[in-house]
C-alpha positions in Angstrom: 118.9 115.3 85.0 120.8 117.8 86.9 124.6 118.1 86.4 125.4 116.6 89.8 123.3 113.6 89.1 124.7 113.2 85.7 128.2 113.1 87.1 127.4 110.9 90.0 125.1 108.4 88.3 128.0 106.1 87.4 129.7 106.0 90.8 128.4 105.9 94.4 127.7 109.0 96.3 129.9 109.9 99.2 126.8 110.8 101.3 123.1 110.2 101.0 120.8 111.7 103.7 117.1 110.8 104.3 114.3 113.0 105.7 113.2 116.5 106.0 113.3 119.3 103.5 111.6 122.7 103.5 112.0 126.4 103.6 113.3 128.2 106.6 112.3 131.8 107.3 114.9 133.6 109.6 114.0 136.9 111.2 116.2 139.9 110.3 115.6 141.3 113.8 117.0 139.5 116.8 115.5 139.4 120.3 112.0 139.8 119.0 109.1 137.4 119.2 107.6 136.4 115.8 104.7 138.7 116.3 107.1 141.7 116.4 109.4 140.7 113.5 109.3 143.0 110.5 111.1 140.9 107.8 112.6 137.5 107.1 115.3 135.9 105.1 114.5 132.7 103.1 116.7 129.7 103.1 116.6 126.0 102.3 116.0 124.0 105.4 115.5 120.6 107.0 118.2 118.9 109.0 119.2 116.0 106.7 119.0 118.4 103.7 121.3 120.8 105.5 123.7 118.0 106.3 123.9 117.1 102.6 124.5 120.8 101.7 127.2 121.1 104.3 129.0 118.0 102.9 128.7 119.3 99.4 130.2 122.6 100.3 133.2 120.6 101.6 133.5 118.8 98.3 131.6 115.6 98.8 129.2 114.1 96.3 125.9 114.2 98.2 122.3 113.6 97.6 119.1 113.6 99.7 116.1 111.2 99.7 113.0 113.3 100.4 109.9 114.8 98.8 108.6 118.3 98.2 105.2 119.6 97.3 104.2 120.6 93.8 104.4 124.3 94.6 106.6 127.4 94.5 108.5 126.4 97.7 109.1 123.0 96.3 110.6 124.6 93.2 112.8 126.8 95.4 114.0 123.8 97.4 115.0 121.9 94.2 116.8 124.8 92.7 118.6 125.5 96.0 119.8 122.0 96.2 121.1 122.2 92.6 122.8 125.5 93.4 124.5 124.0 96.4 125.7 121.0 94.4 123.4 118.4 96.0 121.9 115.8 93.6 118.1 115.9 93.3 117.9 112.4 91.8 115.9 111.1 94.8 113.8 114.2 95.5 110.3 113.2 94.7 107.1 115.3 94.5 103.9 114.7 96.5 101.2 116.5 94.4 98.7 116.6 97.3 100.8 118.3 100.1 102.5 121.6 100.4 106.3 122.0 101.0 106.7 122.9 104.7 107.9 126.2 106.0 109.6 126.9 109.4 109.8 130.2 111.2 112.3 130.8 114.0 113.1 133.4 116.6 116.6 134.6 117.4 117.5 135.1 121.0 121.2 134.5 121.0 123.2 132.9 122.4 121.0 129.9 123.3 117.3 130.4 122.6 116.0 129.9 119.0 112.3 128.8 119.2 110.9 127.2 116.1 107.4 127.3 114.6 106.8 124.4 112.1 104.1 124.5 109.4 103.8 120.8 108.4 100.0 120.2 108.5 98.2 118.0 107.6 101.5 116.2 106.7 104.7 117.3 105.1 105.7 115.7 101.8 109.1 114.7 103.2 107.3 112.3 105.6 105.6 110.4 102.7 108.5 108.7 101.0 108.2 105.0 100.9 110.8 102.2 100.9 109.7 100.8 97.6 110.4 104.2 96.0 114.1 104.2 97.1 116.7 102.7 94.9 119.5 100.5 96.3 121.9 103.1 94.8 120.7 105.5 97.5 120.7 103.0 100.4 123.4 100.5 99.8 126.0 102.2 97.6 127.0 105.5 99.4 130.1 105.7 101.6 127.9 107.1 104.3 124.1 106.8 104.7 122.7 109.4 107.1 119.2 108.7 108.6 117.3 110.9 111.0 115.0 110.5 114.0 112.6 113.1 112.6 111.7 110.6 109.8 110.7 108.1 112.4 107.9 110.2 113.8 105.2 109.3 111.3 104.4 106.8 108.5 105.3 106.0 105.8 108.7 107.6 106.3 109.1 105.7 109.6 108.9 102.3 107.9 110.9 103.5 104.9 113.8 104.6 107.2 113.8 101.4 109.2 113.6 99.2 106.1 116.4 101.2 104.4 118.6 100.7 107.5 117.9 97.0 107.5 118.6 96.8 103.7 121.9 98.6 104.0 123.0 96.4 106.9 122.1 93.3 104.9 123.8 94.3 101.6 126.6 96.6 102.8 127.5 95.6 106.4 130.9 97.3 106.2 129.4 100.7 105.2 129.2 103.6 107.6 125.6 104.3 108.7 125.0 107.4 110.8 121.7 107.7 112.7 121.2 111.3 113.8 118.7 111.2 116.7 117.2 114.5 115.5 114.4 114.6 118.0 111.5 117.1 117.5 108.9 116.4 120.2 106.1 118.2 118.3 106.3 115.8 115.4 105.2 112.8 117.6 101.6 111.8 118.4 100.8 111.5 122.2 101.5 108.1 123.6 104.2 107.1 121.1 107.7 106.2 122.3 110.3 107.9 120.2 113.0 106.3 122.3 112.0 102.8 121.3 112.1 103.7 117.6 115.4 105.5 118.1 116.9 102.4 119.6 115.6 100.2 116.8 117.2 102.5 114.3 120.4 102.6 116.2 120.6 98.8 116.1 121.4 99.1 112.4 123.7 102.1 112.7 127.5 102.3 113.1 127.5 105.9 114.4 125.1 107.6 116.7 124.9 111.4 116.9 122.7 113.5 119.3 122.6 116.5 121.7 121.7 116.3 125.4 118.0 116.2 124.9 118.3 113.6 122.1 120.5 111.2 123.9 118.2 111.5 127.0 115.3 110.6 124.8 117.1 107.5 123.4 119.0 106.1 126.4 117.6 107.9 129.4 120.5 110.1 130.5 122.0 113.5 129.7 125.4 112.6 131.0 127.7 112.4 128.0 129.8 109.5 129.2 126.9 107.4 130.5 124.9 108.2 127.3 127.8 107.2 125.1 128.2 103.9 127.0 124.6 103.1 126.6 124.6 104.0 122.9 127.6 101.7 122.3 125.7 99.0 124.1 123.0 99.2 121.5 125.6 98.2 118.9 126.9 101.4 117.3 130.7 101.6 116.9 130.9 105.4 117.6 128.7 107.5 120.0 128.9 111.2 119.6 127.2 113.7 122.1 127.0 117.3 120.9 127.3 119.6 123.9 126.6 123.0 122.3 128.8 125.7 123.8 130.7 123.0 125.7 131.9 121.2 122.5 131.6 117.5 121.8 132.2 114.2 123.5 132.7 110.9 121.6 133.4 107.4 122.5 134.3 104.1 120.8 135.2 100.8 122.3 138.8 101.8 122.8 138.9 105.6 122.6 137.4 108.7 124.4 137.4 112.2 122.9 136.4 115.4 124.7 136.7 118.6 122.7 135.8 122.2 123.6 133.9 124.4 121.3 135.4 127.0 119.0 134.5 130.3 120.6 132.7 132.6 118.1 129.8 135.0 118.7 126.5 133.2 118.3 123.9 134.6 115.9 121.8 131.6 115.2 122.5 128.2 116.7 120.0 126.3 114.7 122.3 125.1 111.9 125.3 124.2 114.0 124.4 120.6 114.4 123.8 120.2 110.6 127.1 121.8 109.8 128.7 119.5 112.4 127.1 116.5 110.5 128.3 117.5 107.1 131.8 118.0 108.3 131.7 114.7 110.2 130.7 113.0 107.0 133.6 114.7 105.2 136.0 113.4 107.8 134.6 109.9 107.6 134.8 109.8 103.8 138.3 111.3 103.8 139.5 108.6 106.1 140.4 111.0 109.0 140.9 109.7 112.5 137.9 110.3 114.7 139.7 113.0 116.6 140.5 115.0 113.5 137.0 114.5 112.0 135.4 115.8 115.2 137.7 118.9 115.3 136.5 119.8 111.8 132.9 119.1 112.7 133.2 121.1 115.9 134.7 124.1 114.0 132.0 123.9 111.3 129.2 124.0 113.8 130.7 127.1 115.5 131.1 128.9 112.2 127.5 128.4 111.2 126.3 129.4 114.6 128.0 132.7 114.1 125.9 133.3 110.9 122.2 133.9 110.3 121.1 131.0 108.0 121.7 127.3 107.9 122.2 126.0 104.4 123.4 129.3 103.0 125.9 129.6 105.9 127.7 126.3 105.5 131.5 126.9 105.2 133.7 125.7 102.4 136.8 123.7 103.2 139.2 126.7 103.0 137.1 128.5 105.6 137.0 125.5 107.9 140.6 124.5 108.0 142.0 127.5 109.9 139.4 127.0 112.7 140.0 123.3 112.8 143.7 124.1 113.1 143.0 126.5 115.9 141.3 123.7 117.9 144.1 121.3 117.1 146.7 123.7 118.5 
């Protein structure tokens, strides 16, 4: 048992995320296509994994429900989680599949194409509901699910069943569904929007960027999208607008924040940093406006750095930027 798990086994986690894990390879040369890149930097990857790391860096007790392969990259992912302080209690191993890797290109400020290696299937898509303990689903202050896990079975059913289980046994708990849409993960003819809406029916918070809210509710307009997300039953709808900041809405409040202006190096981890800081704000009992200011700042900081997991800020780094936005 790793030290984080040993400490946390007797009390609920602050945050548990579910879904992707893998290894990201970031080019050390910007403005080049992959065929022309000479060298790469290795980092832990996968959106929900990065969210758990971001939260742990801010002091939350976090864990991730996922699976890796029985290979060297799986060993790297486990050790990286432990190094970042994320519990590996619910990181399983699929002995038949390889831990996925993801390459990206860097064309700042706004183009970062991805190349996923997840064939024939990634281990992180093979976790099943029966393998997940209630301690992971019901007990945490925040459960964070992702749209990427809805793309294939058995993680699709596992995610939906986990959401229903949490709603049944912990209806007052905060459940965030990150729309996290990767079109290439889906088979032709499937409707990711339908499954997103089903997941959102169990969630209290919806998070997505322009493309993701359009997939879920049919519009890219932040205000209209937020209204439609609220109509699905969530209490808080958050639309990430990239360089334009963030828009959020509840039944009685509307928040529109600009981005923190920093030079962009790699925008891929910004949303995950946003998510980890949002979870921190929720667990800490911050008002939504304050939580979003911290999340906004965290996303901008990580976008100014090369990696994702390795780039997540600690609390003392984040507060000055959050204060700048507040002012």
